[in-house]
C-alpha positions in Angstrom: -226.6 -88.6 -18.3 -228.7 -89.9 -21.2 -225.9 -89.1 -23.7 -223.4 -90.8 -21.4 -225.5 -94.0 -21.2 -225.9 -94.0 -25.0 -222.2 -93.6 -25.5 -221.4 -96.3 -22.9 -223.8 -98.7 -24.6 -222.4 -98.1 -28.0 -218.8 -98.4 -26.8 -219.6 -101.7 -25.0 -221.2 -103.2 -28.1 -218.4 -102.1 -30.4 -215.8 -103.5 -27.9 -217.7 -106.8 -27.5 -218.3 -107.3 -31.2 -214.7 -106.4 -32.1 -213.1 -108.7 -29.5 -215.6 -111.5 -29.3 -214.1 -114.6 -30.9 -213.5 -117.8 -29.0 -216.4 -119.8 -27.6 -214.4 -120.9 -24.6 -212.7 -117.5 -24.0 -211.1 -116.8 -20.6 -212.4 -113.2 -20.4 -216.0 -112.0 -20.2 -217.6 -108.5 -19.8 -221.1 -107.8 -18.7 -223.3 -104.7 -18.3 -226.9 -103.9 -17.7 -229.5 -103.0 -15.0 -229.3 -103.5 -11.3 -232.1 -103.3 -8.7 -231.8 -103.0 -4.9 -234.2 -104.8 -2.6 -234.0 -104.1 1.2 -237.2 -105.9 2.0 -236.6 -109.6 1.4 -233.6 -109.8 3.7 -234.8 -111.0 7.1 -232.9 -108.1 8.8 -234.4 -107.8 12.3 -232.7 -104.5 13.1 -233.8 -102.6 10.0 -236.6 -100.8 11.9 -234.3 -99.5 14.7 -231.3 -98.8 12.4 -232.9 -97.5 9.3 -236.6 -96.7 10.0 -238.2 -99.4 7.9 -239.5 -102.9 8.5 -237.9 -105.8 6.5 -239.7 -109.0 5.7 -238.5 -112.5 6.3 -235.6 -113.9 4.2 -237.0 -114.4 0.6 -240.4 -112.9 1.5 -241.8 -111.2 -1.6 -238.4 -112.0 -3.2 -239.3 -111.2 -6.8 -241.9 -108.5 -6.1 -240.6 -105.6 -8.3 -242.6 -103.0 -6.2 -240.1 -103.5 -3.4 -237.1 -102.7 -5.6 -235.2 -99.5 -6.4 -234.3 -99.4 -10.1 -232.5 -96.8 -12.1 -233.7 -97.1 -15.8 -230.3 -97.1 -17.5 -227.1 -99.1 -17.6 -226.1 -99.2 -14.0 -223.6 -102.0 -13.6 -220.5 -103.3 -15.4 -218.4 -106.4 -14.7 -215.3 -108.1 -16.0 -214.4 -111.7 -15.1 -211.7 -114.3 -16.1 -211.7 -118.0 -16.0 -209.1 -119.6 -13.6 -209.9 -123.2 -14.6 -212.1 -126.0 -13.3 -215.4 -124.0 -13.8 -214.1 -121.2 -11.5 -214.1 -117.5 -12.4 -212.8 -114.4 -10.6 -214.1 -110.9 -11.4 -214.8 -107.3 -10.4 -218.1 -105.5 -10.6 -219.2 -101.9 -10.1 -222.7 -100.4 -9.9 -224.7 -97.4 -9.0 -228.3 -96.8 -8.3 -230.8 -94.4 -6.7 -232.6 -95.9 -3.6 -236.2 -94.8 -3.8 -237.7 -97.3 -1.4 -236.5 -98.9 1.8 -238.4 -102.0 2.8 -241.8 -102.8 1.3 -244.4 -105.5 1.7 -247.8 -104.7 3.2 -246.5 -101.5 5.0 -245.4 -100.1 1.6 -241.9 -99.4 3.0 -240.3 -96.1 3.7 -240.0 -93.7 0.8 -237.0 -91.3 1.3 -237.8 -87.6 0.7 -234.9 -87.6 -1.8 -233.5 -90.7 -3.5 -230.4 -92.0 -1.8 -227.3 -92.5 -4.0 -226.0 -96.0 -4.1 -222.5 -97.0 -5.1 -221.0 -100.5 -5.0 -217.8 -102.3 -5.9 -217.4 -106.1 -5.6 -214.7 -108.7 -6.0 -216.2 -112.1 -6.9 -215.4 -115.8 -7.2 -218.0 -117.8 -9.0 -218.4 -121.5 -9.8 -220.3 -122.6 -13.0 -222.4 -125.6 -12.0 -223.2 -126.7 -15.7 -220.6 -125.5 -18.2 -220.9 -125.7 -21.9 -224.7 -125.7 -21.9 -227.2 -123.2 -23.5 -228.0 -122.2 -19.9 -225.0 -122.0 -17.4 -226.1 -121.6 -13.8 -223.5 -120.5 -11.3 -223.0 -119.7 -7.6 -221.0 -116.7 -6.4 -219.3 -115.3 -3.3 -217.0 -112.4 -2.6 -216.4 -109.2 -0.8 -217.5 -105.7 -1.6 -218.0 -102.1 -0.5 -221.3 -100.3 -0.7 -222.0 -96.6 0.0 -225.6 -95.4 0.5 -226.2 -91.7 0.9 -222.6 -91.1 1.9 -222.5 -93.9 4.5 -220.4 -96.9 3.4 -219.2 -100.2 4.6 -217.5 -103.5 3.5 -219.6 -106.6 3.2 -219.7 -110.3 2.2 -221.6 -111.4 -0.9 -223.4 -114.6 -1.6 -225.5 -115.2 -4.7 -226.5 -117.3 -7.7 -227.4 -116.6 -11.3 -227.5 -118.0 -14.8 -226.4 -117.0 -18.3 -228.5 -117.9 -21.3 -226.2 -118.1 -24.3 -228.0 -116.6 -27.4 -225.0 -117.3 -29.6 -221.4 -118.4 -29.2 -220.2 -115.1 -27.7 -223.3 -113.2 -26.4 -225.6 -114.2 -23.5 -228.3 -112.8 -21.2 -227.3 -113.0 -17.5 -229.6 -112.7 -14.4 -228.3 -113.0 -10.9 -229.2 -112.2 -7.3 -226.6 -111.4 -4.7 -227.1 -110.9 -0.9 -224.9 -108.2 0.7 -224.2 -108.8 4.3 -222.5 -106.2 6.5 -221.8 -106.5 10.2 -222.1 -102.7 10.6 -225.4 -100.8 11.1 -224.8 -97.9 8.7 -225.6 -99.8 5.4 -228.7 -102.0 5.4 -228.6 -105.7 4.4 -229.9 -105.9 0.8 -230.3 -107.9 -2.3 -228.8 -106.8 -5.6 -230.6 -108.2 -8.7 -228.7 -107.9 -12.0 -230.0 -108.3 -15.5 -227.6 -107.7 -18.4 -225.7 -108.8 -21.5 -222.5 -110.9 -21.2 -219.9 -111.2 -23.9 -217.0 -113.7 -24.3 -213.9 -111.9 -25.5 
């Protein structure tokens, strides 16, 4: 797995450097880390459905101790401009869930980490385009599977890209995943990665 991540990182950098050219390019690729937070969701049924207590919406939102993080490249995304500050894209990610919930109770620690797989289709709107920092809002649909149980969901989120040059930026975003079914818990996905204009 370590060799695969090194190979993936090298290939992504070579690809980005080779094809990065125009400042206002239509295409972008991103890759980096993702973290899963099942605590800060306001999910009232999490205790009955999943055996852990969730906090209020946004409670301890940026407390890293509540997150499950796989220390490697765990997401990749591609997006295309469709004009008027709008972009459409696809994103895939994986992770290992090592904590459900959190806060004062400490959450529930599974005996074995739960495998997390996710795919999303997104539409985003860049609020301030052409600046050093470009904030955006995002919505979409996706499918998440945790420990073999999967379901479709709606996504709502926000983020920003800090452009370190004409074609490379650092992106951070938070996305809430809302499912109507009770086999996948409501959760936040935090993304931190590099974005390249192609």
